[in-house]
Every structure is written in structure tokens, then in C-alpha cells.
matplotlib code that plots the C-alpha trace (Angstrom):
import matplotlib.pyplot as plt

x = [0.0, 1.3, 0.7, -0.1, 0.3, -2.1, -1.9, -5.6, -8.7, -9.6, -8.6, -10.9, -10.5, -9.3, -6.6, -5.6, -5.1, -2.8, -0.9, -0.4, 1.0, -1.7, -2.6, -0.5, -3.0, -6.3, -7.9, -7.3, -9.4, -12.8, -11.4, -9.5, -12.6, -14.6, -11.9, -10.8, -12.5, -11.8, -12.8, -12.9, -13.1, -14.2, -17.1, -17.1, -16.5, -16.5, -17.0, -13.8, -15.1, -15.5, -13.9, -11.2, -10.2, -7.3, -7.2, -9.5, -8.3, -8.3, -7.9, -7.4, -7.1, -3.9, -2.5, -2.3, -3.8, -3.3, -4.1, -4.7, -2.4, -3.2]
y = [0.0, 3.4, 6.4, 9.7, 12.8, 15.7, 19.0, 20.0, 18.6, 16.6, 16.0, 15.2, 11.8, 13.5, 15.5, 12.4, 10.3, 13.0, 13.4, 9.6, 9.6, 7.3, 9.8, 12.6, 15.4, 16.4, 16.1, 12.3, 11.8, 11.4, 8.9, 7.0, 6.6, 5.3, 2.8, 1.5, 0.2, 2.5, 1.7, 4.1, 2.3, -0.9, 0.9, 1.5, 5.1, 7.0, 10.6, 12.6, 15.2, 12.6, 14.0, 11.8, 12.3, 11.1, 7.3, 6.7, 3.8, 4.0, 0.7, 0.3, -3.3, -3.9, -0.6, -0.4, 0.4, 3.9, 5.5, 9.2, 10.5, 13.9]
z = [0.0, -1.0, 1.4, -0.3, 1.9, 1.6, 3.4, 3.3, 5.0, 1.9, -1.8, -4.7, -6.3, -9.6, -7.7, -5.8, -8.9, -10.3, -7.0, -6.7, -10.3, -11.6, -14.3, -15.9, -16.3, -14.7, -18.2, -18.1, -15.0, -16.7, -19.2, -16.5, -14.4, -17.3, -18.3, -14.9, -11.8, -8.8, -5.3, -2.4, 1.0, -1.0, -2.7, -6.5, -7.3, -10.6, -9.5, -10.0, -7.4, -4.7, -1.5, 0.1, 3.7, 5.9, 6.1, 3.1, 0.9, -2.9, -4.7, -8.4, -9.5, -11.5, -10.5, -6.7, -3.3, -1.9, 1.5, 2.1, 4.8, 6.5]

ax = plt.figure().add_subplot(projection="3d")
ax.plot(x, y, z, "-o")
ax.set_aspect("equal")
plt.show()
């Protein structure tokens, strides 16, 4: 599991994917969420604006598991 540090109260899923180096640009978020299964705390998620808070777990099968660190 990779730990991704944030310095704010929350981060959106789209910003998180960029910060975690899963995608290169913010513009790729919509495509990425349509092409890949993404789970937040074991629940399927496809909204790029989903707010992630400290200790949330983001799992992308075939890519990795990430935890938000505050």
C-alpha cells in the first residue's frame, strides 16, 4: 500500500489520482474513471469530485492500493 500525503482537509479523487502519479493530467481523469474500476473504501466510485479524507483507501485493481495521509 502506498501512502499519499495531503496538506488539506480533503482532496478530490481526480486530484488524488494525479498526486499519486496514476494519471499525468487532470484532463485524463474522466477517461480513466470510465476505463478502470476504482474503489474508495471498498465501494465502487466513478465521480472525480468525490472527496477523500485522511485514512481513506483508494484501490485500483492492477495498479495499486493507496491510502490518504493527512
